[in-house]
C-alpha positions, 0 to 999 in steps of 0.5 A: 548480509546475504540480502544486502549483497543481493540488493547491492548486486542488482540481480533482484531487479534484472530477472522476472517481470516488473510489477506495478505497485500502488501505494495508498494513503488515506490521510486519516486524522489521528483522533479518528484512526483508532475510533471504531465509529470511523471504521466503516468510513475509513475502510470505504475511503481506502477501498475507493483509493484502492480501486482508483489505483487498480484502475490506473494499472496497479497490480498490487495495492499497499495500505499503511500498516495502521490504516484501519481501527 
């Protein structure tokens, strides 16, 4: 309840400094996602995407919760 009230009031966005956030999505096929043989390629893909996101100005990079095997 307290969190909903705080978000509703908008105070959490009116203080502090903005942070640039980058979201990456590797679009990994379901049949590869949990197969250890693809682990290195998947991690490399996310690292490349993350570096590009940082180069574009992101200060924080977020990966999907199930991004790696």
